[in-house]
N, C-alpha and C positions, 0 to 999 in steps of 0.2 A: 794864402800860403806863399811862404818864401822858400825857394829851392837853395839850400846851402850845402855846397860840396855834393850834389846829386841826391840830397835827402831833403824831403819836404818838412818844413818847420812852420806851424801855425803862427799867423801874424800876432795873436795874443800871446803866445809862448815867447816869441821873439822879443815883443815889446816889453813884457814882464821881466825877461832876463836881462835886457839892456838897463832898465830902471833898477833892478836889484844890484847889478854890478856897479852902477853909479852910486847907489846908496852905501854899498860896502866900502867903496873908496872914501866917501865923505865921512862914514863911521871911523875908518882907520885915521884919517887925518883929524877928526874930532878927538879921538883917544889920545893922539900925540899931543894935541894943543891943551887938553885938560891936564895931562900929566906935566907938561912944560910949565903951565900956570901954577901948578901945586908946589913946584920945587923952584919957582922963580927963575926959570930958564927961558931965553928967548926962543921962540919956535923955529926960527930960521926959514930959508926959502923952501917953497914946495918942491922944487926941482932936486933938492938935495936928499929927498926920501922917497922918490918914485919906486925904488925896488922894495922898500919896506911896505908901501901902500899895496903894491901888487901882490907881495908875499902874504898879505892878509886877505885881500879880496879874492884872488884866484882859487885858493883851497876851498874857501866857503862857497863860492859858486860852484865848483866841482861837487862838493858835498850836497849842495841843494838838487843838483841834477841826479846824483846817485840815489837819493832818498825818495825821488819822485815828486819833488817840490813844484814841478811844472806840468804834472799830469792834469787831465780834465777835471778829475774830482777835487783835486787841490785848489785849482783856479776858481772853482765855483762854490767851494765849502769853506768858510772861514774856520770851521772847527778842525777840518782835516788839514787845512793850510797851517794852522797854529801847531798841531802835532808834528807835521813834517818838518816845520821850521825849527822846532826845539831839537829834534833828532839831528837835523843838518848842522845846526850850531855845535852840538855835542861832538858830532864827528869832525867837524871843522876844527874844534879845539885839539883833537888828537892829531889831525894832520899838521896843525900849526906847531904842535909840540915837537913832532918829528923834524919839521923844517927848522925849528929853533935849535934843535939838538945838532942836526947835520950842517947847517949853514947859518950860523948865528949872525954873520955880517950883514945879512938882508932881511933880518927880522927886528921887530919892535922889542922893547923891554917888556917884561911880562906885565907890568903895571899898565903899560899903553894897551896891551892886547885885552886886559880885563875891562878897561873902559870902552874900547872899541867894540867888544863883544856886546856890552850892555846896550850901546848905541845902535848896533847893527840889529839886534833883536827888536828894539822899539821902532825902529824905522821901517824894517821889513814888514812888521806887523801893521803898522799904521798905513803903509802903502796898500795892502790888501784890504784893509778896512775901508780906505777912502776910495780906491779905484777898483775894487773887486767886481762891482756890477757892470762897470764900464768895460773892463778887460774880459770879463766873461759873459758879457751881453751881446746884443745884436750890433753894437756900433762897429765892430771890427769884423763882423761876418760878411762874406761876399754875397751879392744878390744875383741869384741864378735863375734863368729861364730854361726849362727843360723842354725840348722838342720830343714829344712822344707821351702817350698816356697809358701804355700797357704795363706788362710785368716788369720790365727794366725801369720804367719811370716810377713804379711802386717801390722798387728797391731804394731808389734815390730819396723818395718820400720818407721811407723808414730811416735812412741815414740822417735826414734833416730833422727828425724827431729826437734824436739822441741829445742829451745835455752837452756832449763834447763836440757837437756839429760846429764846423767852422764856415758854414754857409747857410742862408735862407732861400728856400725856393719861393720866388715871388710869382711864378706863373707856370702852368703846364699847358702845352698846346698839343692837341691830339692831331697827328698828322695823317689820319685816315689810313693807318697801317695795321689795323687789326683790333682786337677787343680792347675796350677802355677799362682800365683797372684803377684809374685815379678819377674819382668822382667829380672833382672840382676843375678838371681839365676844360679849356675852351676849344671849340672846334676850329680847324684851320681856316675854313671858309669864313669865319667871322672876324678874321684879322686881315684887313685890307692889304697892308704893307708889314711884312714881318720885320724888316730892318727899322722901320719907324717905330713899331710896337716895342722892340727891344730897347730902343733909346728912350722912348716915352716912359717905360717902366724903370729907367736908370739901372739897367742890368749891367753887371761887371763881367758876366760869363754866360755863354749858351752851351748847353750840353746835349749831345745827340744820344737820345735814348729810345730811338725807334726799334720796333721789333724786326722790321724788314726795310734795309736801306737801299737795296737795289732798285734803280730807277725812281727812287722816292726821295732822294736828297735835293732840297731846294739850293742848288750850288750858287746860283746868281745872288740869292738872298744871303746865303753864308758869306759869300765873298764881300758883300756890301758891309755885313755886320762886322766881319773881321777888319776891313779897312777903316772902320770908325773907331777902332781901339778896343772893342769888346772881345774878349777871349772866347774862342771856339774850341771845344774838345769832345772827344767821344766818351762814351760811359766807362770804358776799360781804363783810360788814362784818368778819368775824374775819380773813380773809386780807388785806384792806386794811390793817388795824391791824397785823398781824404782818409784812408784807413791804413796806409802803410803796409798794403798787401796787394798782390796780383790776383784779381778776381777770376777764378776759373770758370764761373758761370757765364761771363761775357767775353773773355779774351779768346783770341784765335791765333793760329800759328803766324799769319802775316803781321799781326801787331807786334808779336814778340820779335819777329825778324826785323822790321823796319823802325821800331822804337829804339831810342838810345839806350846804352847800358851794356851790362855783360862784359865788363872790362877788368874783371878781377884778375886775369891772366897776363895783364901788361908787366913787362919785365921790371919796371921801377916799383910798382905796387907790390909785386910778388916778392921781390927781394927785401923790401922793408917789412913786409909781414913776416917773412921767414926769420929775419934777423931778431925781431921782437919775440917770436915764438921761442927761439933757441934761448935767448937771454933770460926771459921770464921763467921759462919752464926750469931751467937750471937753478934759478934762485929759489923758486917755490919748493923744488924737490929737496934742496939742501936745507932750507930754513925750516920746513915742515917734517922733516924725517923723524925727529923725536916724537912728535905728536902722532904721526902715522904709525909708528911702532907701538905706542900706548893703545891707540884705537884697535890695531891689528890684535893685540893681546886681550883686549876686552871681548873682540869678536870671538876669539878662540875659547875663551873662558865660558861665553854664554851658550854657544852651540858648537858641536863638532863640525870639523871641516877646515879647509883653508881660509885664511883671512882675505886673501886676494881672489877675485872671481875673474876668470878669463872667459871672453866670449868673442865669437867671430861677427864682425861688423862690415858693412859695405861702405867703401870710401871713395876717394877721388877715381873717376872714370870707371865706376863699378868694380874697383878692385877691392878684394877682401883683405882685412887685417885682423889681428888679435888685439882687442881692447880690454885693459884691466880696470876694474873698480874694486873698492872695498866691498866685501860680501855683506849685503844687508838682508838676505833672506836665508831661510833654512837650506842646508845643502841639497835636500831632496825636493827642492821647490818645483822642478819640472820632471819629477820621477813618473808621472802619469803618461808622458809621450813628448810631443813637440813643444814649440815655442808658444808661450801664453802671455797675452797682455796683462800688465799689472792694473789691479783693480783698486778702487777706493777702500781703504781699511783692509787691505789684503792680508789675510791671516798668515801667509807665508813670511811676511817681514818680521824681523825679530825686533826686540826693544831697542838695542843699539842701533839697528838698521833704521828705525823710525827716526831716531835723533840725527843720524848723519845724513839721511835723505832730506830731512827738513832744511838743514843749513848747507846742502849740497857737498858735504865733506867726502861722501863716497866717490865723487867724480875726480878727487885730487890725484890719484894714481894715473889718470889719463895724461897727466903732464908727460909721462914717459913716452906715450904715443905722440905727443906734440913734439918732443925732443927728437924723436927718430924720423919725424916727418910724415907719419900716417895721418896726423890731425893737426889742426891749428886750434888756437884759443877761441876764435870766433868763427862760426860757420853752422851749417845745418847739422842737427844731431845725427850721428851714424846709425843707422837702422840694422836690424838683423837680417840675414839673407833670406830667412823663412818668411819674414814679412814683406820684404821688397818685391820679391816675385809677385805676390798677390796685389800689392798696392800699385805696381807698374800696370797691371791689367786693369784695375778699377779707376785709377786717377790719371787724367790727361796730364802731360808734361812731368810726370813724377821723376823720370829718368833724368830730367834737366837739373834736378837739385844736386846730382852727382857730378856736375861739371865744376863745382868748387869744393874745396877740401872741408871735410866735416870738422866741427868744432866741439869744444867743451860747453860753450854757451853760444847763443845765437839770437837772432832777431825773433824767431818764433818763441824761443824760451822765455824772453822778457815780455812778450805781448799776449801769450795764450797759455793758460794753465795746462798742467800735465794732462796729456790725452792717451787714451788706451782704446781707441776704435778706428774703423776706417774713416768715419766723419771727422773725428779729431785729427787724424792724419791729413785730411783734406785741408782743413783750416790751417794747420802748421805748414803744409806745402805752399799755401799762398804767401805766407811770411817768408818762407825759404826762397821762393822765387823773387820776391821783392828784394831780399838781401842779395841774391845773385845778380839781379839786374842793375841795381843801385850801389853796388860795392864801392866804398872808398875807405881810406884809413880813418876819416872822420866818423864814418858810420860804425867802424870797428871799435873806436875809442868810446863812442856813445854807448854801444852795447856793453862793453866792459864795465864802464862807470855805473850803468843802470842794473847790472847783475846784482849789485849790492842791494838794490830795491827788492829783488826777487828772494835774496837770502834773508832780508830783515822781515819781509812780509811774504811768506812762502805760500802763495796762492795755488792751490791744487798740487802741492807736493805729495808724492806717493812713494 
């Protein structure tokens, strides 16, 4: 894993992204040279067309990130990779068309773009065909030794079995701290020297997964392991890095207090985030106003009641505010009493509601809440006060998600399907805490770009 602007990026993803970008630049240069050869023109020096090369490669790279071309399933499946590449290139053509229209001085001729597109598709596909097993295999995975063989170690074993795992566990060592849950673990007394054993196994990391750490940590051994260049970390940090979420089952208050992060309130970051929110919300509200009116009319024609649905939500510092959405349910959806979770195939959802929920169009009026400052574009989804009261009692650290401004989209929304239960709320809270802890403008940008993937492939939309 590489930590890029406080966000963890798998080695395989970073390597593939760098190679893709290099191939896109080569494809752009190849397209230029093919066209120059066709018309008998000297291609000229490479330095004279750097803006044009970048104007081709950058939008296509963004499109590939947006459609999920670097997801675990895409890296390990040629079929999925091919479909995502085709969608990315199609989206890239649209982006390039906009750039060509707005800033023609930095773009290639359309004939150059055509050849560059063909070359990029061929080379990106060839890269995945030639290096897919290497990039998605064990070569780039870290070799991990786990100290512990109980329930916590078993959780790491389950993570290691996933196809998307970025590590391989090469050994489990039972530290005599309780019941053994990992059958292949070796006993601590069979290892004469823990540091020598770690070096002999060529481990790149040691993870502390003991059930009881008081008076059980082999401090001298861990110090020697650390000074030999092998990374040492606890299970909470390990799971955060590998899964992109804060693990509620292992985390404790002291870990949250002494670990780095929770810097979203810094003045420069807050000012940049607010400026972005104001500018984009204004643009979206103006540009989409005609379409919003048409959808509002369709909602009124299908079922009686207002087109806009106003609802109280809990925002920053537990302050309540009124959030607006396009109404996607019957007006009498909660006539029986209090707040009710939305269920799969909920009969209260209208036909228009099903459509606008799938593409997240019902969320667009929330741009007004972004403009007024109650929300941001990126952040934890604001929850209803009726649910918050119960969730704060049942889930540890739930109140901490209200230390950042709620958003229209968020880290939980792009990583976890729609949830409608306390257990779903628990999983989403883990992602929300990761966002609050590791916030950066880079993470905001990544979430905004990848929101398109959720719209194109609406997993769990209700």
